[in-house]
Backbone as CSV, one residue per row, in Angstrom:
resi,resn,N_x,N_y,N_z,CA_x,CA_y,CA_z,C_x,C_y,C_z
1,UNK,175.447,106.193,22.335,176.354,107.009,23.106,175.746,108.376,23.419
2,UNK,175.143,108.997,22.421,174.526,110.308,22.610,173.304,110.175,23.523
3,UNK,172.578,109.075,23.345,171.385,108.830,24.172,171.775,108.690,25.643
4,UNK,172.884,108.011,25.922,173.353,107.846,27.304,173.774,109.182,27.894
5,UNK,174.403,110.034,27.088,174.828,111.354,27.559,173.615,112.216,27.882
6,UNK,172.575,112.140,27.050,171.349,112.903,27.311,170.669,112.411,28.586
7,UNK,170.644,111.112,28.787,170.052,110.562,30.012,170.831,111.025,31.240
8,UNK,172.165,111.045,31.134,172.995,111.484,32.249,172.740,112.962,32.549
9,UNK,172.640,113.797,31.513,172.361,115.224,31.693,170.984,115.417,32.331
10,UNK,170.014,114.649,31.883,168.668,114.728,32.455,168.680,114.329,33.925
11,UNK,169.417,113.285,34.238,169.522,112.832,35.629,170.201,113.881,36.499
12,UNK,171.255,114.516,35.987,171.957,115.562,36.740,171.053,116.779,36.967
13,UNK,170.289,117.140,35.937,169.357,118.266,36.073,168.313,117.965,37.153
14,UNK,167.780,116.760,37.156,166.793,116.343,38.163,167.405,116.403,39.559
15,UNK,168.654,115.986,39.689,169.349,116.035,40.969,169.519,117.482,41.433
16,UNK,169.877,118.380,40.536,170.070,119.790,40.887,168.757,120.432,41.343
17,UNK,167.672,120.124,40.662,166.364,120.657,41.059,166.007,120.153,42.458
18,UNK,166.236,118.888,42.727,165.956,118.322,44.045,166.804,118.949,45.136
19,UNK,168.087,119.192,44.829,168.964,119.828,45.813,168.552,121.275,46.092
20,UNK,168.044,121.967,45.063,167.576,123.339,45.277,166.363,123.364,46.198
21,UNK,165.444,122.454,46.010,164.263,122.364,46.880,164.697,122.040,48.300
22,UNK,165.620,121.115,48.452,166.133,120.755,49.774,166.780,121.958,50.449
23,UNK,167.583,122.734,49.705,168.243,123.926,50.256,167.213,124.950,50.729
24,UNK,166.156,125.162,49.914,165.127,126.134,50.287,164.450,125.752,51.601
25,UNK,164.100,124.482,51.751,163.437,124.040,52.978,164.409,123.956,54.152
26,UNK,165.677,123.717,53.879,166.681,123.637,54.935,166.866,124.986,55.617
27,UNK,166.710,126.064,54.867,166.908,127.405,55.406,165.664,127.960,56.108
28,UNK,164.503,127.337,55.920,163.275,127.793,56.585,163.295,127.354,58.046
29,UNK,162.518,128.057,58.908,162.463,127.646,60.319,161.821,126.257,60.465
30,UNK,162.166,125.571,61.533,161.699,124.198,61.765,160.200,124.181,62.076
31,UNK,159.480,123.249,61.459,158.047,123.113,61.658,157.739,121.987,62.642
32,UNK,158.604,121.016,62.711,158.387,119.855,63.570,158.362,120.265,65.037
33,UNK,157.365,119.760,65.752,157.238,120.034,67.182,157.653,118.786,67.934
34,UNK,158.448,118.933,68.950,158.921,117.792,69.728,157.882,117.430,70.784
35,UNK,156.739,116.910,70.303,155.655,116.494,71.188,156.098,115.254,71.946
36,UNK,155.811,115.087,73.181,154.976,115.806,74.138,155.715,116.864,74.952
37,UNK,156.981,117.115,74.655,157.727,118.112,75.432,157.299,119.534,75.092
38,UNK,156.870,119.734,73.848,156.361,121.032,73.422,154.904,120.823,73.013
39,UNK,154.016,121.684,73.503,152.587,121.514,73.220,152.268,121.897,71.774
40,UNK,151.372,121.126,71.165,150.969,121.368,69.782,149.830,122.382,69.784
41,UNK,149.782,123.235,68.766,148.731,124.252,68.721,147.760,124.060,67.557
42,UNK,147.793,122.937,66.888,146.902,122.712,65.746,145.861,121.624,66.005
43,UNK,145.534,121.359,67.255,144.555,120.316,67.595,143.162,120.681,67.065
44,UNK,142.833,121.962,66.992,141.500,122.377,66.542,141.212,121.923,65.111
45,UNK,142.221,121.784,64.296,142.015,121.367,62.906,142.185,119.867,62.709
46,UNK,142.356,119.117,63.803,142.572,117.673,63.698,141.298,116.979,63.240
47,UNK,141.445,116.010,62.354,140.321,115.241,61.815,140.501,113.806,62.286
48,UNK,139.745,113.403,63.329,139.877,112.070,63.892,138.885,111.094,63.299
49,UNK,138.620,110.017,64.039,137.714,108.983,63.549,136.273,109.499,63.484
50,UNK,135.375,108.711,62.893,133.973,109.103,62.727,133.193,108.950,64.023
51,UNK,132.132,109.741,64.134,131.182,109.591,65.224,129.798,109.939,64.693
52,UNK,128.787,109.414,65.361,127.412,109.744,65.012,127.034,111.055,65.690
53,UNK,126.269,111.874,64.984,125.768,113.115,65.539,124.485,112.798,66.289
54,UNK,124.349,113.374,67.462,123.182,113.118,68.297,121.997,113.942,67.809
55,UNK,120.811,113.334,67.862,119.577,114.054,67.553,119.193,114.888,68.776
56,UNK,117.982,115.367,68.822,117.547,116.191,69.951,117.541,115.416,71.260
57,UNK,117.212,114.145,71.200,117.216,113.305,72.407,118.638,112.822,72.665
58,UNK,119.096,112.858,73.911,120.464,112.398,74.185,120.601,110.893,73.956
59,UNK,121.681,110.488,73.327,121.927,109.075,73.076,121.209,108.519,71.873
60,UNK,120.402,109.346,71.210,119.668,108.886,70.023,120.322,109.501,68.789
61,UNK,120.788,108.669,67.854,121.474,109.211,66.685,120.526,109.870,65.700
62,UNK,121.066,110.798,64.928,120.324,111.478,63.878,120.126,110.565,62.669
63,UNK,120.872,109.477,62.626,120.888,108.542,61.506,119.500,107.952,61.249
64,UNK,119.147,107.805,59.957,117.853,107.220,59.580,118.012,105.838,58.955
65,UNK,119.170,105.235,59.090,119.464,103.872,58.611,119.262,103.691,57.113
66,UNK,119.568,104.717,56.330,119.383,104.590,54.884,120.521,103.798,54.242
67,UNK,121.699,103.794,54.856,122.829,103.036,54.343,123.601,103.715,53.226
68,UNK,123.320,104.979,52.948,124.036,105.699,51.886,125.517,105.852,52.220
69,UNK,125.824,106.011,53.504,127.230,106.155,53.909,128.009,104.875,53.622
70,UNK,127.408,103.733,53.937,128.080,102.451,53.718,128.256,102.169,52.228
71,UNK,127.286,102.574,51.409,127.401,102.374,49.966,128.483,103.262,49.363
72,UNK,128.639,104.468,49.896,129.597,105.419,49.339,131.018,105.187,49.826
73,UNK,131.188,104.458,50.911,132.511,104.286,51.529,133.431,103.474,50.621
74,UNK,134.556,104.065,50.172,135.470,103.305,49.312,136.274,102.258,50.077
75,UNK,136.367,102.395,51.398,137.150,101.468,52.212,136.318,100.323,52.775
76,UNK,135.002,100.396,52.625,134.098,99.369,53.146,134.246,99.201,54.660
77,UNK,134.319,100.305,55.378,134.540,100.221,56.822,133.269,100.480,57.627
78,UNK,132.135,100.732,56.971,130.880,101.008,57.667,129.850,99.919,57.397
79,UNK,129.097,99.565,58.436,127.986,98.635,58.314,126.832,99.179,59.138
80,UNK,125.692,99.398,58.506,124.509,99.910,59.202,123.529,98.760,59.353
81,UNK,123.155,98.459,60.608,122.183,97.402,60.897,120.880,98.080,61.291
82,UNK,119.842,97.894,60.464,118.552,98.534,60.721,117.832,97.856,61.881
83,UNK,117.063,98.660,62.589,116.229,98.144,63.674,114.997,97.482,63.057
84,UNK,114.587,96.361,63.610,113.419,95.639,63.086,112.126,96.282,63.588
85,UNK,111.094,96.130,62.787,109.781,96.664,63.166,109.213,95.851,64.322
86,UNK,108.539,96.512,65.253,107.939,95.760,66.357,106.789,94.891,65.848
87,UNK,106.575,93.778,66.527,105.490,92.879,66.129,104.147,93.558,66.438
88,UNK,103.256,93.629,65.441,101.985,94.326,65.665,101.054,93.542,66.604
89,UNK,100.292,94.294,67.363,99.288,93.684,68.248,98.111,93.208,67.395
90,UNK,97.237,92.361,67.932,96.077,91.894,67.138,95.202,93.049,66.633
91,UNK,95.064,94.110,67.447,94.258,95.265,67.007,94.923,95.970,65.817
92,UNK,96.266,96.102,65.890,96.990,96.741,64.797,96.932,95.894,63.534
93,UNK,96.995,94.569,63.681,96.883,93.679,62.514,95.518,93.824,61.855
94,UNK,94.477,93.951,62.665,93.131,94.119,62.130,93.025,95.468,61.399
95,UNK,93.606,96.528,61.982,93.574,97.848,61.343,94.353,97.824,60.027
96,UNK,95.461,97.076,59.999,96.232,96.951,58.763,95.419,96.234,57.683
97,UNK,94.732,95.176,58.080,93.922,94.426,57.115,92.797,95.297,56.560
98,UNK,92.178,96.101,57.418,91.104,96.999,56.957,91.654,98.063,56.016
99,UNK,92.839,98.600,56.326,93.445,99.625,55.475,93.801,99.044,54.111
100,UNK,94.301,97.817,54.085,94.625,97.179,52.817,93.367,96.899,52.002
101,UNK,92.281,96.531,52.688,91.022,96.258,51.990,90.479,97.530,51.346
102,UNK,90.706,98.677,51.988,90.240,99.954,51.443,91.188,100.493,50.374
103,UNK,92.346,99.869,50.234,93.320,100.324,49.253,94.259,101.401,49.790
104,UNK,94.226,101.640,51.082,95.108,102.638,51.695,96.467,102.004,52.008
105,UNK,97.469,102.827,51.992,98.787,102.347,52.347,98.986,102.556,53.844
106,UNK,99.254,101.463,54.586,99.421,101.610,56.039,100.732,102.323,56.375
107,UNK,100.740,103.013,57.496,101.928,103.734,57.945,102.985,102.734,58.415
108,UNK,104.223,102.993,57.989,105.339,102.126,58.361,105.724,102.390,59.814
109,UNK,105.743,101.349,60.627,106.068,101.475,62.051,107.524,101.140,62.359
110,UNK,108.341,100.887,61.307,109.736,100.536,61.522,110.500,101.734,62.071
111,UNK,111.221,101.564,63.173,112.020,102.679,63.699,113.097,103.088,62.693
112,UNK,113.374,104.368,62.622,114.350,104.879,61.653,115.782,104.820,62.162
113,UNK,115.991,104.844,63.484,117.360,104.838,63.995,117.951,103.435,63.884
114,UNK,119.275,103.347,63.690,119.904,102.038,63.507,120.026,101.271,64.822
115,UNK,119.989,99.955,64.705,120.234,99.120,65.883,121.727,99.130,66.198
116,UNK,122.538,98.999,65.141,123.992,99.052,65.270,124.548,99.840,64.100
117,UNK,125.640,100.540,64.367,126.358,101.258,63.324,127.821,100.888,63.514
118,UNK,128.258,99.859,62.797,129.598,99.305,62.989,130.613,100.056,62.133
119,UNK,131.720,100.431,62.768,132.755,101.234,62.126,134.111,100.623,62.413
120,UNK,134.838,100.289,61.351,136.179,99.705,61.477,137.206,100.785,61.134
121,UNK,137.759,101.405,62.167,138.706,102.509,61.993,140.014,102.039,61.356
122,UNK,140.315,100.751,61.459,141.553,100.241,60.867,141.500,100.264,59.336
123,UNK,140.309,100.277,58.767,140.153,100.319,57.314,139.878,101.723,56.787
124,UNK,139.426,102.622,57.645,138.977,103.954,57.230,140.135,104.795,56.700
125,UNK,139.898,105.471,55.580,140.911,106.355,55.000,140.634,107.816,55.335
126,UNK,139.612,108.091,56.137,139.233,109.437,56.570,138.993,110.376,55.387
127,UNK,138.374,109.855,54.340,138.139,110.643,53.137,136.920,111.556,53.267
128,UNK,135.952,111.194,54.121,134.769,112.017,54.320,133.658,111.772,53.316
129,UNK,133.802,110.778,52.462,132.770,110.493,51.465,131.458,110.090,52.135
130,UNK,131.545,109.379,53.247,130.338,108.961,53.962,129.565,110.178,54.473
131,UNK,130.276,111.174,54.977,129.620,112.376,55.492,128.981,113.179,54.362
132,UNK,129.641,113.231,53.213,129.102,113.958,52.067,127.815,113.326,51.552
133,UNK,127.698,111.996,51.643,126.538,111.294,51.098,125.410,111.101,52.100
134,UNK,125.621,111.457,53.352,124.573,111.293,54.360,123.497,112.361,54.153
135,UNK,122.248,111.966,53.907,121.211,112.957,53.631,120.796,113.777,54.854
136,UNK,121.072,113.305,56.060,120.651,114.033,57.266,121.819,114.585,58.069
137,UNK,123.040,114.410,57.595,124.208,114.926,58.307,124.438,114.230,59.638
138,UNK,124.325,112.917,59.651,124.416,112.149,60.896,125.838,111.752,61.262
139,UNK,126.820,112.028,60.419,128.210,111.649,60.694,129.097,112.882,60.751
140,UNK,130.102,112.825,61.609,131.106,113.895,61.666,132.429,113.294,62.131
141,UNK,133.503,114.047,61.933,134.807,113.642,62.442,134.929,114.103,63.886
142,UNK,135.578,113.306,64.717,135.854,113.744,66.077,137.050,114.685,66.038
143,UNK,137.187,115.457,67.066,138.337,116.340,67.168,139.352,115.817,68.155
144,UNK,139.167,114.596,68.611,140.039,114.040,69.638,141.204,113.267,69.016
145,UNK,142.444,113.718,69.264,143.594,112.990,68.733,144.068,111.870,69.647
146,UNK,143.424,111.708,70.792,143.911,110.774,71.806,143.154,109.456,71.731
147,UNK,143.469,108.639,70.739,142.875,107.325,70.580,144.013,106.322,70.512
148,UNK,144.013,105.385,71.421,145.083,104.391,71.464,144.491,103.034,71.803
149,UNK,145.188,101.973,71.429,144.728,100.627,71.727,145.883,99.652,71.660
150,UNK,145.616,98.441,72.137,146.633,97.398,72.169,146.495,96.402,71.026
151,UNK,145.321,96.375,70.386,145.123,95.451,69.270,144.215,96.108,68.235
152,UNK,144.105,95.476,67.086,143.246,96.014,66.032,141.787,96.028,66.453
153,UNK,141.400,95.086,67.309,140.008,95.017,67.751,139.602,96.231,68.575
154,UNK,140.569,96.935,69.139,140.271,98.141,69.911,139.777,99.280,69.023
155,UNK,139.907,99.123,67.706,139.500,100.168,66.777,138.278,99.767,65.949
156,UNK,137.519,98.806,66.437,136.233,98.429,65.847,135.161,98.966,66.784
157,UNK,134.334,99.884,66.289,133.368,100.561,67.140,131.942,100.296,66.689
158,UNK,131.022,100.269,67.662,129.593,100.380,67.386,129.254,101.822,67.750
159,UNK,129.084,102.672,66.747,128.916,104.102,66.996,127.630,104.429,67.736
160,UNK,126.607,103.581,67.644,125.380,103.793,68.422,125.686,103.612,69.907
161,UNK,126.453,102.578,70.225,126.820,102.328,71.623,127.737,103.431,72.148
162,UNK,128.640,103.911,71.318,129.525,105.017,71.720,128.701,106.258,72.033
163,UNK,127.687,106.533,71.221,126.817,107.692,71.449,126.037,107.545,72.747
164,UNK,125.552,106.321,73.023,124.847,106.074,74.289,125.784,106.271,75.474
165,UNK,127.020,105.787,75.358,127.992,105.930,76.440,128.303,107.400,76.698
166,UNK,128.402,108.193,75.648,128.670,109.618,75.807,127.518,110.326,76.508
167,UNK,126.298,109.842,76.272,125.124,110.452,76.893,124.852,109.889,78.282
168,UNK,125.622,108.890,78.705,125.410,108.285,80.020,124.289,107.271,80.040
169,UNK,123.969,106.696,78.904,122.868,105.727,78.788,123.411,104.354,78.426
170,UNK,124.446,103.890,79.111,125.155,102.666,78.734,124.245,101.468,78.547
171,UNK,123.347,101.196,79.472,122.523,99.999,79.397,121.183,100.215,78.753
172,UNK,120.823,101.458,78.429,119.485,101.758,77.904,119.409,101.558,76.403
173,UNK,118.216,101.261,75.951,117.921,101.195,74.534,117.738,102.632,74.055
174,UNK,118.324,103.019,72.927,118.267,104.402,72.443,116.833,104.823,72.123
175,UNK,115.963,103.863,71.788,114.597,104.228,71.429,113.776,104.642,72.644
176,UNK,114.227,104.306,73.854,113.496,104.706,75.058,114.253,105.773,75.842
177,UNK,115.238,106.415,75.192,116.001,107.476,75.861,115.075,108.649,76.146
178,UNK,115.262,109.333,77.263,114.402,110.459,77.585,114.546,111.575,76.544
179,UNK,113.460,112.297,76.312,113.460,113.395,75.354,114.367,114.517,75.848
180,UNK,115.003,115.199,74.900,115.873,116.320,75.267,115.004,117.473,75.740
181,UNK,115.437,118.129,76.774,114.719,119.288,77.283,113.672,118.932,78.319
182,UNK,113.281,117.663,78.422,112.303,117.263,79.423,113.031,116.929,80.706
183,UNK,112.542,117.410,81.786,113.154,117.083,83.070,112.217,116.189,83.853
184,UNK,112.811,115.344,84.644,111.994,114.448,85.453,111.604,115.171,86.722
185,UNK,110.322,115.428,86.891,109.847,116.208,88.037,109.394,115.320,89.159
């Protein structure tokens, strides 16, 4: 009987504390904005989906395909597909064989930029762990709040292709993109 009375008193106290918090917020001015009728002023601080940061060349990502972002992602929403090394010419194969015979380590010809950088925004929790673990700072949040789609597939991105599209290089391979600052004379 005493235990039930104590539980009831505890419950009433919890209710009173909750009502006091509600009263305090009820008397404050309204924070909710009736968008789109009233324009929002906090877009600058918006944290949208991920994007690749461009290197000096337009359409070429800063990413070095290390995969640290994908390993660190708690949501498993990133997949980095490395670009394959080009097939060596007969002269290069001969030079490699000579370097190995001398005990020298041949230079790696594998391109560092990714072939694909797949991002599933439907799984992303926007935690930023991938950006924190990227050794070259190749990822950032977009500031665009205007992303809409009709199905879940509309939110699966190849960030390398998105970067090429932003640079106007839709059909080009990123490895042959023109150098930044060079003009075609």
